[in-house]
N, C-alpha and C positions, 0 to 999 in steps of 0.2 A: 198132197196126192201121194200114194203109196208107190214106191219103186221096188222093183225085184233085182236089187243089186245086193249081193251077199258074197262074201270071201270067207273061206276057213283055212287055218293053219294051225295044225295039231290042235290042242284044247282051246284055240282061240277062234272067235267068229265075230265078223262085223257086218250088220246089216243096216241099210239106209230104209227108214220107217216113212219117212215123208221128205219132200222137196217143196221149198217155196217158187211158186212161179216168179220170173223176171230175177232172179238172183240164183246163185250157187249154193244158197243155203239149205243144209240137209240135218234132219235129225236121224240120229242112229243109235243103234245098240252094239256096244262092245261088250263082249263077253270073255272073261278070263277065268281062270282057274279060281281066283278068291272072289269071285262076283262081277255083277253086271256094272257098266260104265254106260248111263245115258248121255248122249250127245246132242248139242255140244255142251262142254262141262269144263268149270275151272278146277283145277288142281291144287290145294294147298300144299306148300313147300314144308317140308319137315327135313332140313339138310342132314341133321345129325341123327335121325331116326326119331324126331319129336317135331310136332308144330310148337313153336316157343310159346310157352306159357300157359297152355291149356292141355288138359286130358285127352286121352282117346275118346272117352265118352263124350266129353263136350265138342269135339273134332266131329264126332258122328253126328251130333245134333245140328250142326250148320249145315248138313245135307252133303258133306263130302262124300265122295265115292271113291276116287282116287286119289291117293297122296304120293309126291315125290321126295325122294332122299337122295343123298349126293355120294358118290363113290369114293372120291379124292378125300371128303373129309371123314367118312366112316372107315376109309383104310388108316388115317392117321390116329383116329381115337372112335371106338374102341380097338378096331381091326376086325376084318373080316374073319378071321379064325374064331375069334369069340362070339361072334354073330351067329356063324354056322354051327357052333356047338350047342349054342341057346335053341337051335331049331330053327334058324333063319331069320331074317329081320321081321317077318311077321309077328312071330312070338317073341322075339325079343324085346320090340315096340309095344306090344299089345294091340296092335291092329290087324283085324281078320278082313279087311277089305282089299281090293286091288292096290298094290304098290309099283312105282315107276321108279328106276335109279338113273339119274343121269350119269355119263361115263367119267366125269372130270374134264371133258374138253371145255367147258367152260372156264374152268380155272387157268387153263392154257392162255386165256384172254385176260382174266380178272386179276391173276398172279403173275403177272408177265415179268415183274421186276425179281421175282423169284425163281425164273425156269430159263432153261434153254433147250431149243427145239431143233431136232433135225429129223431125217427121214425115218428113223427108228423108232422114234418116240420122243418123249419130253422128260427130262430131268428137272426136278423141283428141289429147292432149298427148304427142307420141313422147318416150318415157322416156330415149331415147338422146341425142337433142340439143335436144328442148324444141320442135321446129316442130310444126305442126298436120298430122294426118292426118284426111283425111274419109273415112267407110266408108259407103258408102250399099249398098242391095241389088244396084244394078247394079255396083258397083266390087267387091263381095265375090265376086259371081259372075264378073266377068272375071278376077280374081286366080285363082280356082278353075280356071277355064277354062285360063288360062296355065301352072298347075300341073300339071294333067292327071290328077288323082286318079281313081280308078272311081265313088267314089260321094262327091257335093258336098253340102254342106248349105245350105240357105236361111238367109238374114240374118234374125235374130229379137232381139228385146227379151226378155231374161231378167229379170224383176223380182225385187227383193232380197225376203228374208224377216227380220222380219215387214213386211207392207206392207198398207194398207187396199184394200179391196176396188175402189174407183175407180181407184187406182193400177194394180192389176193389169189392170183392165178396159181401161185405156188402153195397157198394154204389148200385151194380146192385139190390140186394133185394129191397132197397129202392126205386129206379128207377121204378122198376117191380110194387112194392106195391102201390106207386104213381101214376104210369099210371094208375092202376085200379080205384083209387079215383078220378082222372081227369076226365075219361070217365063218371063215375057216376055223376060228378058235372056240366059238359057241357050239355048244354040245347039248344044251338043255332044251329037250322038247316042251318043257313045262313054261318055257319063257318065250316071249316074244322079242325079237331083235328088231330095233326101229334104225333105219339109216337117218342121217342128216344133210340136208342140202345147204351149201355155202355159195359163195359168191358176192359177198359184199353189196354194193350198190351197183354194180355192174350188170346190166341185163343178160349179155351174152354170157358170162360166166353162170349167172344164176339159172338160165335155161340150159346150160350145157351140165352145170351139176345137178338139177332136177332129172333130167333124161338118164344120167348115169346111176344116181342112186334108186331112181325107179326100177332100172335094169336088172337088180337084185332080186326082185320080187319079194320083199319082205313083208312080214304081216302090217307093218306101218311105215309112214315116212314124217319126218320133223323137218321144220323149216328153221334153221339156226342163224346166228350171226345178226339177228336185229336187236333192237334196243341196247346198242353197245355205244350210242353217242350219237347216232345219225339223227338228222331232223325228220319230223314225224311225217312229212310230205314223202322223203324216201322212204322210209318204214313202210307206208300204205303201199307205195309202188311195188315194192317186193312183194307185198301179201297179193297184191291184184295179178301181179305177174306170175308167180311161182305157183300158188294154189291149185289153178286150173291145169297145171301141167303134171301134177302128181296123180297116181292110180285113183281112180273114183271109189273102188270098192276097198280101200282100206283106210283107216284113221289117218288123218292129218293133224299134225301136232305143231302150233306155233310156240315155239321156246320162249318163257321169260316175259310174256305178256300179261299185264293184268290190269289195263284200263278199260273202262266201259266203252269207248268209243273204238279203241283199236280191236277190242273183242269182237264188237259188232260189225267191224269191218271184215275182220277175219271170218266171221260167221257168213257173211254175205258172200265170201268168196270161196266158201266150201271148208273152213277150218272147223275142226272138231274138238280139239283139247287145247288147254291153255294152262300156265303157271306163270307165278310171280310171288317174289316175297313182299310186295309191295303191300297188301292190306295187312298183313301181321307186323310188319315194320312201322307202319302208321301206328297201329294200335299200342305197339309198345313205347310210341312215342306220344301218346296221348291225344290220337287224332281219329275221329270217327268219319265213315263213308256214309253218307246222307245224299239220297237223290243224285248221286254222281258228284256231289261237292264234297270237300275236306274241311271238318269242322273242328277246330282246335279246342278240346274241351278246357283248357286252360283260361280260355277267354273270358272276360269279366261278364258277357253277356248271359252266360249259362249258370253263373252262381245261384240265382234265385229263380231259375225256371225250372218247374216241376212238373214238365209235360215228359212222356216217353220221348226218347232219343229218336225213334220213328215209329210212330203209331201203327205203320203197316207189318213192322217186321216182326217175327215170332220169336227172336232170341232171347236169350235168359237177360241180356241188359236191357232189352226194350220192354220186356214182358214185365218185369220185376221192378226195375229201378228208373229214377227220373234222370234229366240231363243235369240236375242240380248236385244229385248224388253222385253221378259220374264225375263230374267236374271236381267234386270235394274230394274222391279218391285221387284223381290225377294231381290236384294241387298238393295232396297231402303226400304224394308219391307211394301210394299203398299199391301192392302188387294187384290186389282183387280189380283195380281199376283198369290195369293194363291187361287182365286176362279177360275182363268183360268186353273191351273195346276189340280185342282180338276175336273173341266169339263174334262179336257184331259184325266185323268190317269181312270176316270169312263168310257169314251168312248172307250177307249183302252181295258179294260176288257171286255165290251159289244162287241164290235167288234170281240173278239177272241172268245168267246162263241158263238156267231151268225156264225163266219166262221166254228167252229166245226159243228154247226147244218147244216149246207148247205153242208160240205163235207159228212156227213151222208147221207144225202139226194142223194147226186152225187155219193154216193159209194166209195169216195177217202178219206175216213178218215184214214185209215191204213197207207195210203203212206204220206198223207200231214202231218199228227201229228204226225207220229213216233218218230221225234227227241223230242218230248214233252212227249211221253210216256214212253221215255227210262229214265235212270237215269243219262244221261249226261247234260252238259249245251249247247247243241246245241240250235241255235236259229230258228227261223221261221218268215217269213214275209209273211202275209197273204193280 
């Protein structure tokens, strides 16, 4: 069922093309200065301006439309000045499609042993040389403006799990205060600034954060602070609670999620964008994603298996090579094996989100993806 729901913000436009009855799932089109992103969509992670182990051409062949890079890490190496002089991150990394940069807020959580936080910002200890690096909301935005991504994220504080309510509430206060400063600092009309909802596993704080972040009327909103160690049931509850509270006519981004079940639960509750390092990390460790399962290609059962990895998959690994050959490459520690598995795993993720998009358009999402929306371990082949 087509919906006349559309928002415009500068050169950005988001329209909902179809909505699936009995769920909040929607198929949309997110127009950016560097191209179109059809949602729901998985975004490969290219932290340092590269998706590890593959070329931009190989990345494009996976079906990727938007790629994510990281402000903190690019600030450390090579530095935003070098990227800016190269013509921006798109030209520097050779990717002409849409780009999103995280603000460095997740590193406030993941590098907690290297930082000190106060209301002004965060001081990190540079892991390369021990020097001090101070990231404030203004600095995070300045770096992202120099990098030139299409979508930039507000600087936020992601609290750890578990944490008592008062600590999470303080992180929310900072996230909201920092968002106001990010909005004031952001000057590029060709970039879409997204706010981030925090609140840990506390429903009251999540609801309050969703209302405050939505009130800034930004081109998109993200849900952060998930996949930080909380039980899956807690994550599912956050998704189900928060997503319907966000503006219907803006892209909704669930940060750091890249498992099939959680993406399907997200889509069923109105999420549009996802990212995760999991498929590339698994590929680099010799593991392939097939029908939602994880196959360790070092396993002896693949040594004499001459079938394709996944006969339904159009990727380079599945079209040209056998499980036995891929197993041989992994066992021999050949770089080609890691590249091919990375290409396959990303193709797997992108095929899954594309299939969800098509099922929403066809009106069959409720039936086709019901196993993935449940808390069971059911599998589905698309």
